[in-house]
C-alpha positions as CSV (number, residue, x, y, z in Angstrom):
1,M,-116.9,-54.5,-158.1
2,T,-116.2,-51.0,-158.3
3,Y,-113.3,-49.6,-160.8
4,W,-110.6,-47.2,-160.5
5,L,-108.3,-45.2,-162.6
6,F,-104.1,-45.3,-161.4
7,K,-102.1,-42.6,-162.9
8,S,-98.2,-42.8,-162.7
9,E,-95.0,-41.2,-164.6
10,P,-93.4,-44.1,-166.3
11,S,-90.3,-42.7,-165.1
12,T,-91.5,-43.1,-161.8
13,W,-93.7,-46.5,-161.8
14,S,-94.1,-47.7,-164.7
15,W,-96.4,-50.6,-166.1
16,D,-93.5,-53.0,-166.5
17,Q,-92.5,-52.4,-163.2
18,Q,-95.9,-53.2,-162.0
19,V,-95.9,-56.5,-164.0
20,A,-92.5,-57.3,-162.6
21,R,-93.8,-57.3,-159.2
22,G,-96.3,-60.7,-160.0
23,D,-98.9,-61.6,-157.0
24,A,-97.0,-59.7,-154.8
25,G,-98.2,-56.2,-156.0
26,E,-96.9,-53.0,-154.9
27,E,-98.3,-50.2,-152.6
28,W,-99.6,-47.4,-154.6
29,D,-97.9,-44.9,-152.2
30,G,-96.8,-41.2,-152.3
31,V,-100.1,-39.8,-152.9
32,R,-100.5,-36.6,-151.5
33,N,-103.8,-35.6,-152.4
34,Y,-107.0,-35.7,-150.5
35,Q,-109.5,-36.7,-152.6
36,A,-107.4,-39.6,-154.3
37,R,-106.5,-40.6,-150.8
38,N,-110.4,-40.5,-149.9
39,F,-111.1,-42.9,-153.1
40,M,-108.4,-45.1,-152.2
41,R,-110.1,-45.8,-148.4
42,E,-113.4,-46.5,-150.7
43,M,-111.4,-49.3,-152.3
44,K,-112.1,-53.1,-151.6
45,V,-109.9,-56.2,-152.5
46,G,-111.1,-57.5,-155.6
47,D,-111.9,-54.2,-157.2
48,R,-110.1,-53.5,-160.7
49,G,-108.6,-50.5,-162.1
50,F,-107.1,-49.1,-165.3
51,F,-103.1,-48.3,-165.2
52,Y,-102.6,-45.0,-167.1
53,H,-98.9,-43.6,-168.0
54,S,-99.2,-40.1,-167.7
55,Q,-96.8,-37.3,-168.6
56,K,-95.6,-38.2,-172.3
57,D,-97.6,-41.1,-173.4
58,K,-101.0,-40.2,-171.8
59,E,-102.3,-43.7,-172.2
60,I,-104.1,-46.9,-170.3
61,V,-101.9,-49.6,-171.0
62,G,-102.9,-52.1,-168.5
63,I,-105.3,-53.5,-165.8
64,V,-104.9,-53.9,-162.2
65,E,-106.8,-55.4,-159.0
66,V,-106.6,-53.8,-155.5
67,I,-105.0,-56.7,-153.2
68,A,-104.8,-54.8,-150.1
69,E,-107.3,-52.2,-148.8
70,A,-106.2,-48.8,-147.7
71,H,-103.4,-48.9,-144.9
72,P,-100.4,-46.1,-144.0
73,D,-98.3,-45.3,-146.7
74,S,-95.1,-46.3,-145.7
75,T,-93.1,-43.4,-147.6
76,T,-94.3,-41.4,-144.9
77,D,-94.6,-41.1,-140.7
78,D,-97.7,-38.7,-141.7
79,E,-100.7,-40.6,-140.4
80,R,-102.9,-38.6,-143.0
81,W,-101.7,-40.6,-146.0
82,E,-102.8,-44.1,-146.8
83,C,-102.5,-46.2,-149.7
84,V,-103.7,-49.8,-151.4
85,D,-101.8,-52.6,-152.9
86,I,-102.4,-53.5,-156.5
87,K,-101.2,-56.0,-158.6
88,A,-100.9,-56.5,-162.3
89,V,-103.9,-58.6,-164.0
90,K,-103.2,-57.9,-167.6
91,P,-102.1,-55.3,-170.6
92,L,-104.4,-53.9,-172.8
93,K,-104.0,-55.3,-176.3
94,T,-104.2,-51.7,-177.6
95,P,-103.2,-49.1,-175.3
96,V,-106.2,-46.4,-174.9
97,T,-104.9,-42.6,-175.3
98,L,-106.2,-39.8,-173.5
99,E,-106.9,-38.4,-177.0
100,Q,-109.0,-41.2,-177.7
101,I,-110.9,-40.8,-174.5
102,K,-111.5,-37.1,-175.0
103,G,-112.8,-37.8,-178.6
104,D,-115.6,-40.1,-177.7
105,E,-118.3,-38.4,-176.4
106,R,-119.8,-41.4,-174.6
107,L,-116.5,-40.8,-172.4
108,A,-117.2,-37.0,-171.9
109,D,-118.3,-37.2,-168.1
110,M,-115.3,-39.4,-167.2
111,V,-113.1,-37.8,-164.4
112,L,-110.2,-38.7,-166.5
113,V,-111.2,-35.9,-169.0
114,K,-112.7,-33.6,-166.2
115,N,-110.0,-33.5,-163.9
116,S,-106.8,-35.0,-165.9
117,R,-104.4,-34.1,-162.5
118,L,-106.1,-36.7,-160.2
119,S,-103.7,-39.4,-159.5
120,V,-106.5,-42.2,-158.3
121,Q,-109.7,-41.6,-159.6
122,P,-113.2,-44.0,-159.7
123,V,-114.4,-45.0,-163.4
124,S,-117.9,-46.2,-164.2
125,D,-119.1,-49.3,-165.1
126,R,-120.0,-48.2,-168.6
127,E,-116.6,-46.5,-169.0
128,W,-115.0,-49.3,-167.7
129,A,-116.8,-51.3,-170.6
130,L,-116.1,-49.0,-173.4
131,I,-112.7,-48.7,-172.5
132,C,-112.0,-52.4,-172.1
133,D,-113.5,-53.1,-175.9
134,M,-111.2,-49.8,-177.2
135,G,-107.9,-51.9,-175.5
136,G,-108.9,-55.2,-176.9
137,V,-110.0,-57.0,-173.9
138,G,-112.7,-57.9,-171.6
139,G,-113.9,-56.2,-169.0
């Protein structure tokens, strides 16, 4: 299994909205960054990811699962853009903030720390386990 992080502004798409979609999940659409798109092209059904609220809160709030591999993004006719579908799996018992992540030297190499603007990014196995522990959930 490979791990990822999906960033969203809560005013655009929130964890609560993701949870409300249930097992049907939702397209992770609207991504217009080639690197983020290419990461989605690598994703496989069953991969897990962190759901990160950007902007004000800047915290990981939940865990999602990829339920459909890369396919054309329904929000555009431009064939360059693809997306995956994800569903909510479980919330973190305690959200993990960007400040906490940046303050933990074990996470210094995390993409979120080095390139915080990237909306879809990989997470290493070690980073996944550490953040799950910080959030009070099993990885």
